[in-house]
N, C-alpha and C positions, 0 to 999 in steps of 0.2 A: 504494500500500500504506500503510495507516495505521500509526501508531507501535505500536499494540498488535499488529498483524500482524507487524511487523518484530521485536518482542520475542519473539514465538512462533517465528519463523523462526530467530533467533539462538539461542534456547533449545534448539531441536531439534538444532542443530549442536554447540553447546558441550557439551551433555549426552550426546553420542555417539549420538543416535538416527538420525543419518545415516551412521554409520560403515559399515553394511552395505548402504547404498543405492548402486547404481551411479551414477557421476558424471552420466551422461546422464539419469538418472531423478530427480535431486534436485529440479528445477523442478516436475516432475509431483507428486512427493511433497509438496512445499511447498504447491502449489495444492490438492491433495486434502485434506490435513490441515486447512488453513484453512477449506475448505468444510465439512468435518465439524464443526469447532468452531462455525462460524457457524450450522449447522443444528441441532446437538445441544446445544451448551454456549455459546451466545452470551454468557452472563454472564461467561465468561472474558475475552472481548474487551472488553466494556463496563467490567468492573472495572479491567483494566489501563489502559484509556483514561481513566477518570475519576480513578483514584488515582495513576497514573503509576508504580505499583509492581507487583511480582510477589510478592504475599503468599503465605505458606506454604500456605494453604487453596486458593488459585487455582493455585499450582504443583502441588499434589497432584492437582487436577482435570485439569490440563493433562497431567501424566504419565500419568494413567489413560487419557485419551482417545487419547494417542499410542500407548500400549501396545495398546489395543484395536484401533486402526487397523492397527498393524503385525502383530498376530496374525491379523487378518482377511485381510491381504494375502498371507499364507504359503500 
């Protein structure tokens, strides 16, 4: 797992996006959200990787894609 992927994984946990995910489903959630980001918003990963930061604009895009993913899973 790249540093950028780790940042996203930690972000989802710290910001509460995993609070309603069953413990046994967290690994699957993590894998699927990272795949969605790679396929739809790869610039999130590349920006985190190159800058080493989670800038506000990137954070907003990340929140949006996580929320879209969670809404689709319901």
